[in-house]
C-alpha positions as CSV (number, residue, x, y, z in Angstrom):
1,X,-13.1,-25.5,3.1
2,X,-12.3,-21.8,3.1
3,X,-9.3,-20.4,1.4
4,X,-8.5,-16.7,0.8
5,X,-6.9,-14.7,-2.0
6,X,-5.6,-11.1,-2.0
7,X,-5.9,-8.8,-5.2
8,X,-3.3,-9.4,-7.9
9,X,-1.0,-6.4,-7.0
10,X,2.3,-8.1,-6.6
11,X,4.7,-7.8,-9.6
12,X,7.0,-10.4,-10.7
13,X,8.1,-11.9,-13.9
14,X,6.3,-9.3,-16.0
15,X,3.0,-10.1,-14.4
16,X,0.9,-9.2,-11.3
17,X,0.2,-11.9,-8.8
18,X,-2.2,-12.8,-5.9
19,X,-1.5,-14.9,-2.8
20,X,-3.8,-17.9,-2.1
21,X,-3.8,-19.0,1.6
22,X,-5.7,-21.2,4.0
23,X,-6.4,-20.4,7.6
24,X,-6.7,-24.0,8.5
25,X,-3.9,-26.1,7.0
26,X,-1.6,-26.4,4.1
27,X,-3.4,-29.7,3.2
28,X,-6.6,-27.8,2.6
29,X,-4.7,-25.2,0.6
30,X,-3.0,-27.9,-1.6
31,X,-6.3,-29.7,-2.1
32,X,-8.0,-26.5,-3.4
33,X,-5.1,-25.6,-5.6
34,X,-5.0,-29.2,-7.1
35,X,-8.7,-28.9,-8.0
36,X,-8.0,-25.8,-9.9
37,X,-4.9,-27.3,-11.7
38,X,-2.5,-24.9,-10.0
39,X,1.0,-26.5,-10.1
40,X,2.7,-27.3,-6.8
41,X,5.6,-25.3,-8.0
42,X,3.4,-22.3,-7.4
43,X,3.5,-22.8,-3.6
44,X,6.0,-20.7,-1.8
45,X,6.5,-21.3,2.0
46,X,2.9,-20.6,3.1
47,X,0.9,-19.6,0.0
48,X,0.3,-20.1,-3.7
49,X,1.2,-17.5,-6.1
50,X,-1.7,-17.0,-8.4
51,X,-1.2,-15.0,-11.7
52,X,-3.7,-12.2,-12.3
53,X,-5.3,-13.9,-15.3
54,X,-6.4,-16.8,-13.0
55,X,-7.8,-14.6,-10.3
56,X,-11.5,-14.9,-11.5
57,X,-11.2,-18.7,-11.7
58,X,-10.0,-19.0,-8.1
59,X,-12.7,-16.6,-6.7
60,X,-15.3,-18.6,-8.9
61,X,-14.1,-21.7,-7.3
62,X,-14.8,-20.5,-3.8
63,X,-11.7,-18.4,-2.6
64,X,-12.8,-15.4,-0.5
65,X,-11.4,-12.1,-1.5
66,X,-9.5,-10.3,1.2
67,X,-6.8,-7.6,1.5
68,X,-3.2,-8.4,1.5
69,X,-3.0,-7.3,5.0
70,X,-5.8,-9.8,5.9
71,X,-3.9,-12.5,4.2
72,X,-0.9,-12.0,6.6
73,X,-3.3,-11.7,9.6
74,X,-5.0,-15.1,8.7
75,X,-1.7,-16.9,8.3
76,X,-0.4,-15.6,11.6
77,X,-3.7,-16.4,13.4
78,X,-3.6,-20.0,12.1
79,X,0.1,-20.4,13.0
80,X,0.9,-21.2,9.3
81,X,2.9,-18.1,8.5
82,X,6.4,-19.1,7.3
83,X,9.0,-16.2,7.2
84,X,11.4,-15.8,4.3
85,X,14.9,-17.2,5.3
86,X,17.9,-15.0,4.8
87,X,19.3,-15.6,1.2
88,X,16.1,-17.5,0.5
89,X,13.8,-17.0,-2.6
90,X,11.6,-13.9,-2.8
91,X,8.0,-14.2,-3.2
C-alpha cells in the first residue's frame, strides 16, 4: 500500500492542510486513513484533507512525501481525479 501526501501549505479554517491521496484506489486511501483515525468527513472528492499537526503522523505511518503538483499527477495517472463541480464545495 502506497499513499502520498503533499506539504501542508493549503490554508483553510485558520490552519494549513495537506492532501492525502492514493494512486491505486479510494479503498486503499480510506483503509490508510481509517488506521490513522482520520475521520471520513475529511475526505473530499479524491483526497483527504490532513491538518498540518497530523503531517508527521501520516508520514510516520508510511505516506510518501511528494509535491502538490505530483499529487495531481498521481491522481490523473490513476484515473482517480475528481474535479470540483460548479457551485460545489471548495477544498
